[in-house]
Each structure stands twice: as C-alpha cells, then as structure tokens.
C-alpha positions as CSV (number, residue, x, y, z in Angstrom):
1,M,-206.7,-179.5,-174.0
2,S,-205.2,-182.5,-172.4
3,Q,-205.9,-183.6,-168.9
4,M,-201.8,-183.2,-168.4
5,E,-202.0,-179.4,-169.5
6,I,-205.3,-178.9,-167.5
7,D,-203.1,-180.1,-164.4
8,R,-200.4,-178.2,-165.3
9,V,-202.2,-174.9,-165.3
10,L,-204.1,-175.7,-162.4
11,A,-200.6,-176.5,-160.5
12,Q,-199.5,-172.7,-161.7
13,I,-202.6,-171.2,-160.1
14,R,-202.1,-172.7,-156.9
15,T,-198.2,-171.8,-157.3
16,I,-199.3,-168.0,-158.1
17,R,-201.8,-168.1,-155.3
18,A,-199.6,-169.3,-153.0
19,E,-197.0,-166.9,-153.6
20,A,-199.0,-164.0,-153.6
21,G,-201.0,-164.9,-150.4
22,G,-198.8,-164.5,-147.3
23,P,-199.9,-163.8,-143.8
24,I,-203.2,-161.9,-143.5
25,G,-203.3,-158.5,-142.1
26,G,-200.0,-157.4,-141.1
27,P,-198.0,-156.4,-138.2
28,G,-200.6,-155.8,-135.4
29,K,-203.4,-157.1,-137.3
30,P,-205.1,-160.3,-136.4
31,Q,-204.5,-163.5,-138.2
32,A,-207.5,-165.5,-139.8
33,A,-208.9,-168.2,-138.0
34,E,-207.4,-171.4,-138.5
35,G,-208.8,-173.3,-141.9
36,A,-210.0,-169.8,-143.0
37,V,-208.9,-168.7,-146.8
38,P,-206.4,-166.2,-146.7
39,A,-207.2,-162.9,-148.1
40,V,-205.0,-162.5,-151.5
41,S,-205.2,-158.9,-153.2
42,F,-205.9,-158.3,-156.7
43,A,-202.8,-156.0,-157.1
44,A,-200.5,-158.7,-155.7
45,V,-201.6,-161.4,-158.0
46,L,-201.6,-158.8,-161.1
47,R,-198.0,-157.9,-160.2
48,N,-196.8,-161.6,-159.5
49,G,-198.6,-162.8,-163.1
50,L,-196.4,-159.6,-164.8
51,D,-193.3,-160.4,-163.2
52,Q,-193.6,-164.2,-164.1
53,V,-194.1,-162.7,-167.7
54,N,-190.9,-160.7,-167.3
55,A,-189.0,-163.7,-166.4
56,T,-189.9,-166.0,-169.0
57,Q,-189.1,-163.2,-171.6
58,L,-185.5,-162.7,-169.7
59,S,-185.2,-166.2,-169.7
60,A,-185.8,-166.5,-173.6
61,R,-183.7,-163.4,-174.4
62,Q,-180.8,-165.2,-172.4
63,A,-181.0,-168.4,-173.8
64,A,-181.2,-166.7,-177.2
65,A,-177.9,-164.8,-176.5
66,D,-176.3,-167.8,-175.2
67,F,-177.2,-169.9,-178.5
68,E,-175.9,-166.9,-180.7
69,L,-172.7,-166.8,-178.3
70,G,-172.3,-170.9,-179.2
71,K,-172.5,-171.8,-175.7
72,P,-172.1,-175.7,-175.2
73,G,-175.6,-177.2,-173.9
74,V,-177.7,-174.8,-175.7
75,E,-179.7,-176.3,-178.5
76,L,-181.9,-174.4,-181.2
77,P,-185.0,-176.1,-180.3
78,Q,-184.7,-175.3,-176.5
79,V,-184.2,-171.7,-177.7
80,M,-187.3,-171.5,-179.8
81,L,-189.3,-173.5,-177.1
82,E,-188.4,-170.5,-174.7
83,M,-189.1,-167.8,-177.0
84,Q,-192.6,-169.2,-177.6
85,K,-193.3,-169.4,-174.1
86,A,-192.2,-165.9,-173.8
87,S,-194.6,-165.0,-176.8
88,V,-197.3,-166.9,-175.4
89,S,-197.2,-165.5,-171.8
90,F,-197.0,-161.9,-173.0
91,R,-199.7,-162.4,-175.6
92,A,-201.9,-163.9,-172.3
93,A,-201.2,-160.8,-170.4
94,V,-202.2,-158.6,-173.3
95,E,-205.4,-160.2,-173.2
96,V,-205.9,-159.9,-169.5
97,R,-205.2,-156.1,-169.9
98,N,-207.7,-155.9,-172.7
99,K,-210.4,-157.6,-170.3
100,L,-209.6,-155.4,-167.7
101,V,-209.9,-152.0,-169.8
102,N,-213.3,-153.4,-171.0
103,A,-214.4,-153.6,-167.7
104,Y,-213.2,-150.6,-166.4
105,Q,-215.0,-149.2,-169.4
106,E,-218.3,-150.8,-168.8
107,I,-218.6,-149.9,-165.1
108,M,-217.8,-146.2,-166.2
109,N,-220.4,-146.5,-168.5
110,M,-222.8,-147.8,-165.9
111,P,-225.8,-145.4,-165.1
112,V,-225.8,-144.3,-161.6
C-alpha cells in the first residue's frame, strides 16, 4: 500500500470518527473536559459505515443508469470505477460482519 493510499484511508477514518462523534452525553448531561476524547458509540460508527456503503452503492447504481440513458458527461470508465468502489466497500462490510459474528461466537463459547 502506498503512502498516499494510507493517508487517504486515515483521512476517511478521521472523517467517520468526527461524523459519529458529536457532543458527549446529551441534554442535561455534563460535557467532557476540554481536550478529552469524546466517547463514540460502536453502534453509531457501525451505522455510519453502513450508510456510507449504501451511499456508494446508490452512487454506482445512479452512474450506471445515467450511462445507460446516454447522459452527456458520463463515461464508461467512470461508471466502472464507481461500481468497483461499491463492490469493494460491500465486501469490506461483509468482512466486518464476519469478524463480528466470529467474535460473538467466541465470547458465547467462553467458559463462565
């Protein structure tokens, strides 16, 4: 993996973390001290990731439909790239799901 790809992935991770963040607590709950790392719920991060996968798939579907209709400015390489992005993001989401299921099964099989 090149340095540019690593930087791009890190930027995406930071964006996801910032979007999932928000204020700690909620109405009536105290805020974190200045400089403290805000608590991010696992469910919010997972939901955000799935929303991004969905958005990528919708974008690919729309690009393919635009190309099929012959809209100007939509080229085949662009459509193929969007479809590959959607495919990769979906496969990554499936792998995350598989890891979560495996972790759950391991926890359930632990002796108490």
